N, C-alpha and C positions, 0 to 999 in steps of 0.2 A: 444717421442714427447709430450710436455706439452701444455696445453691450458689455457688461462686466465679465461675461464669459468669453473666452478666447476661441473656442472651437464650436462648430455646429453640433458635434456629438455631445458635448457637455451640456448643451441646452435642450437636447432631445428628451422629451418626457418619456418616450417609449424606452429608451436605454436606461434612463434613471429608474424607471419602474421595474425593469428587469433586474437591475442590481439590488433594489430593495427586496424584491421577492426572493431572490436567491439567498440573501442574507437572512431573511425571515425563515425560509425553509430550514436552513442549517440550525438556527436558534430553536425553532419548533421541534427539531428532531433531537433535542438534548435527551439522551438516554442515560439513566443512572443504573449501572449494573449492580446487582446484588451478589453476583458470583462471577468467576472468570468465564470467558467464552468456552474454554475447554470443558467446563461443567455444564453450562447452560445449553450447549449445542451437542452434547455427547450422544444423544439419542436421535439426532437429526438424520433424515434420509439423504441429505446432501453430503457427499463424501468430502473429506479434507483433501486438498491438493497434495499430491505426493512430492514433498519437498526433498526427500532423500534422493529420489530420482533426479530432481532438478539440480541438487548440489553435486551429484555424481555424474553429470553429463560428461561425455567424452570430449577430448580436445578437438576432434573433428567436428562434433556437433556445435561446440562453442564457436569455432571458426566459421562454420556455415551461417550461424546467426549474425555474425559480423558482416558477412557478404550480403545478407538480406537488408540489414539496417544501415550498413555503411558506417558503423561506429561501434567501438568496443564499449559495451555496457559495463558499469561498475559491478563488482561482485556484491551480492545482497548481504546486508548485515543481519544480525539475528532477529531484529524486529521486522524487517522487510520480509524475511522468510516466514515469520509467524503471520504477518498480515496477509501475505499471499496465500498461505495455507487456509486461513479462516475467512477469507473475503466472501466467498459464495455462501457459506453458512451464515455469516454476519448479515449479508443482504437479506437472506430469507428470514432470519431470526427477528431482525428489527424492521422488516418489511420496507426496506429502503434500497434504492439502486444508485444513490448518490455517493460517489467515491469519497467525498469529504466527510460524510456521515459515517461511512464504513471505517475510514481511517480514524475518526474521532472515537468511535466505539472500540475498535481494536486497540487503539492507544491506551484508552482508559483501562481495558482489561489487562493489557500487558504491564503497564506501569504500576498499577495498584493491586491487582488481584491474582494474577497467575502465580502458581507455586514455583518454587525453585527448580523442581524437576522439569517442568515445561521450559523454563528459561534456559536451563542447562542443555536440554535437548536441542533447542534452536541455536544455542551457542556452539555446540559441536557441529551442527550443520553449517553454520557460518564459517567455521574454521575449515571444513572440507571445501566449501564453496570458494573461499579465498585461496586455498592451496591449489585447487584445480584451475582456477582462473589464472594464477601465476604460471602454472605449467603451460596453459594454452597461450598466454600473452606475456612472456617474460619481460618484454620491453614496455609494458603498459605503465603509464603514469597518469593519474587522474588529472583531468583539466576540465573545469566547468564550461 
């Protein structure tokens, strides 16, 4: 007996159902922001992650991170610094723990709503992050 599906996993109803449910959850979680996260969450009791401390990590601390992970991580760009700073607040604000939804919401806030001052702040942090990363890993070259 032959089947048009080539792998057992492809014909598994359980796996197919899981994929549908995940896609549905992300679609159901479509959040339309009326203001940027910097405004919507300003009175939150959840603190912003200290990205200045992150960007200003010492050379020694950066090198010890490589020892643990066995790989040099890319320096964070301005959006990744913003997303990291607002991740916990976003999870609490939209009552979601799904990183895809958190990324979608922070991306929407960043791209369309955040004022220039916020973007400039994270741009400065990204520059510091890049420079300190270069000091710690002068031979670093990104390879996916």
